[in-house]
N, C-alpha and C positions, 0 to 999 in steps of 0.2 A: 504493500500500500504506500509506503514511504517513497519508493521508487516511482510509482505512478503519479503521486502528488508532485514529486520533483519535476517530472516531465510536463505536468499540467501547468506549473508556475514558471517554467523556463521562459516562455514567450513574454510573460509579464516583466521579468527582470531585463530581458534583452531590449525590448522596445522602449520601456520606460527609462532604462539606463541610457539608451541612445538619445532619447529626448533630453535627458539631463545634460549630456555632453554637448549637444547641439544648441542648447538654450543660450549659450554665451554669444552665438553668432546669428541667432534668429531674430528678425524684427518682429515687433508685436503685431504688425499688420498680417504677417503670415499666420499667426495663431488665429486671428479673426477669420481669415480666408479658409483655413483648415477646418475650423469649427462650423462655418457656414456650409462648406462642401460636404461634411459628414451629415449635417442636418438635412440638406436638400437632396443629396445623392446617395451617400454611403449607407446610412442606416435604413432608408427606404429600400435599398437594394437587398440589405441583409434580411429585413422582414419579409420581403417578397419571396426570397428563397425559402425561409423558414416556414412561411404560410403554405407553400406548395407541398410541404412534406408533413403537415400537421394532421394528425388523426383526431377527428372530433367525435368519435364513437362513444367516448366516455360521458358525453352529455355536459351539463353545466356545473357539475359538482366541483371540479378542480378550478375552473375559472371563478366560481363563487368564493372558493377558499382564498384564491389569490387576491381578489378584490377585498375580501374581509381583512387580509393581512395588511393591505395598503391603508385601509381605513383605521385599523388598529395602530399602525405606525404613525398616521397623521395625528390621532388623538394623543398618543404618548409624546410626540414631538411638541405639540402645542402645550401640553401640561408641563413638560420639561422646560420649555422656553419661558413660560410664565413664572415658574419657580426660579429660574436663573435671573430673570429680570427683577424679581422681588429681592433676591439676595444682593444684586448689584445696587439697587436703590436704597436698601436698608443698611447694608454692611460696608459698602465701598463709597468713598467720596467721588462725586461726579468729576470727570476729567474735563480738560479744556475742550471746547467745541471744535470739531474739525472744520477745515476750510470749506468742504462741500456741505451742501444742505444736510443737516442731521436727520430730517425726516426721510429723505431719499436713501441715505446710508442705512438707517434703521430698517426701512422697508426691504432693501436689498439683502441685508443681513438676515432678517427673519425669513424671507423667501428662500434664501440659500440654505439656512438651517433646516427648514422643513424638507426641502428636496434631498439634502444630505442624509436625513434620518429615514426617509421613506423609500427612496429609490435604490434598489440593489442591482448588482451586476449579475443578473440571472442568466443573461444570454450567453455569457462566456464562462465566467467563473462557476456559476451555479450549475450549468449543464455539464461542465467538465468534472466537477466534484461528484455529482450524482452518477455520472457515467463510471467513475472510478470506484465509488463506494457502494453502489447499489446494483442490483441485477437488471438485465435488459427487460424483464417482465414489467417493470415499473417506469421504464423510460418515458412513456407517454405522459405520466403524471408530471415529470419534470418539464417536458416540452410544452405542455398546455399551461403550466404555471408560468413558465418563462414568457410565452407568447402573450398571455393575458397581462402580465406585469408590464411588458413593453407597450402593448396597445392601449390598455386602460390607464396604466400608471405613467410610464415615461412620456408617451405622446398623447395623453388624455388629461388626467388630473394634473400632471406636472406642468404641462403647457399652460393650463389655466393659472396655476400658482405662479409660474415664471412670468407670465404676461401681466398678472396683477401686481406682483411685487417688484418688477423690474424698475430700474432707475429712469423713469420717464418724467419729463417736465410737464407733459400734458396730463389732464385729468383722466383717471381711469373710468371707463364706462362699460356696462355689461356687454354691449354689442362688440366691443373691441376684443374681449376675452373669447366670445363665441366665434368671431371671425378668425382669431388666431388658432382656435381649436379645429375648425372645419377646413382650414388651409394647411394643416399638418400633412406633409407628403407621405409620412410613414403609415398613417391610417389608410390612405388611398391604396398604397402599394400592398398593404396587408390584405385588404379585401379583394384586390385584383388577384393576389396569389391564391387565396382561398377558392376563388371562382374559376381558376384556371388549372386546378389540380388534375382535371381529366385530360388536359392537353399534354401529350407526350412530346417533349422537345428532343432534338437530336442529342446524342450522347456528348458531343463536343461542347454544345451549348450548356447542358446541365453541369458538365465539369467546369466550364469557365465561370458559371455563376457561383459554384461552390468555392472556387479559388478566389473569386472576387470578395466573398464574405471574409476570408482570412486577411485580405488586403485592408478591408474596412476595419477589422479588429486591430491590425497593426497600426493603422493611422490613428485610431482612437487612443491606443496605448502611448503612441508617440506624442500625442497632444497632452496627455497627462504628464509625461516627463518634461516636455517643454514648459508647461505651466508651472510645475514644481521648481524647475531650474530658474525660472524668472521671478520667483517669489523673493521679495526683498524685506518683507516684514512678517513677523510671526505673532502679531498682537492678537490674532484670532485663535491661537492655539488652544486656549482654555475652552472656548465655546465649541471648537472643532472636536475636542476630546469628549465633550458632553454628547454631541451629535453622534460620534463614533460609538460611544457606549450604548446609546439607545439602539443604534443600527445593528451591531453585531452581538450584543449581549442581552439587552432587555427584551426586544421584540421577539427574537427566536425562542427565548425562555418562555414568554407568554404563549407563543404558538405551540411549543412542545407540550406545555402543561394543559392547554386547552384541548389539543388533539387527544391527549391521554384521557382526559375527562369525557370526551365524546366517543371514546372507544376506538380511535384510530391509532394503531400501533405498528411496530415493525418498520420495514423500509419506507412505507408510505408516510409515516410520521417523520422519519428521518429526512425524507425529501423535502417536506414542508419546512422543517427546521433549517436545513441547509439553504434552501431558497430564500427564506425570510431573513437569514443571517449573512447573506453574501455582502462583500464590501460595497460601499457606495458606488453606484454605476458611473461609468465613464461618460454617460449621456448628460450628466449634470453639467459637465464642462462645456458640452455643445450648447446646452440651453443657456449657460452663463454667457457665452460669446454672442448668442442671438439676442438675448433679452437684457444684457448688461447687469448681471448679478455679481455677487461677491466671489470673485474667482479664487482669491487666496483662501477663503474659508472652505470652499468646495474642494480645492486641490489638497488642502491640509487634511480634510476629512477622508478623502480617498486614500491618502497615504496611511493615516492612522487606522482606518478600517481594515486595510490589508494586514497590518501588524496584528490587529485585534483578532482577525480570523485565525491566524496561527495559534493564538492562545485559546480561542473558544472552540476550535474544531475538536480537540480531544474530549472536551466536556460533552459536546453534542453526541459524539460517537459512544461515549460511556453511558450517558443518561437516556438517549432516545433511539439508539439503533436496535 
């Protein structure tokens, strides 16, 4: 198992490490371009390929569980944020006001905190871990959970949150969030993929699409390394630690205990725990580039949740396998 996990995490270290090395020579405009390209082209292509191979025969149980985990994560994130703000206001002296509008900064930080705590990397890390640690009989549980998390979470709920909390000078209106949601390219390509499952493509095309998915993953990991390497301030490390704790420890613990109470055990319970406890998804950086959120907070949380996963994984295997 250790050898398999080593192979699973090797691409993470390679591409993130490359991004760290290249960050010294990379202009900030390139990060914006890379994030926009992943948002409009890369991730939609990935979901198109995944949707074409998704088996929906299990019905709505697994998608319902995935949505429930998203809502649970959202509630826990808000409760944790309010507790943190109470601690800051009561125990810590207010600091000097930043040069930028405090309202916009606070909104962007809150939106980033919520995204960091609720969005997991189910599409790459989650599917990799479940493939290594569970049998093929339950693979469809992991795939459906990941697809639902991406469609409903990353490019559904998360787009609304990012659109609402982004640092915009203009007043937020409900129709703006709805427009941002219905124009998400990943949603359209996902439904196109579902409705073209019966179309058999030439082998070379199928192979090319699958290879393109790995290129998308590499670019997303590269963006993480570039953003981490360009971080100059770590003032958000404390709040990033809190978001990371919620993401990789508190949420999966709640999920595991709830699943046990409902009578879900064995590998199916472990899959839900692993999927709900994956590190913060790389997609949050893409959303940060598109909607101008707190990039440092999100990048810090991604790094800390990867570290937290190594600490939490043995616990989940012992308690919930």
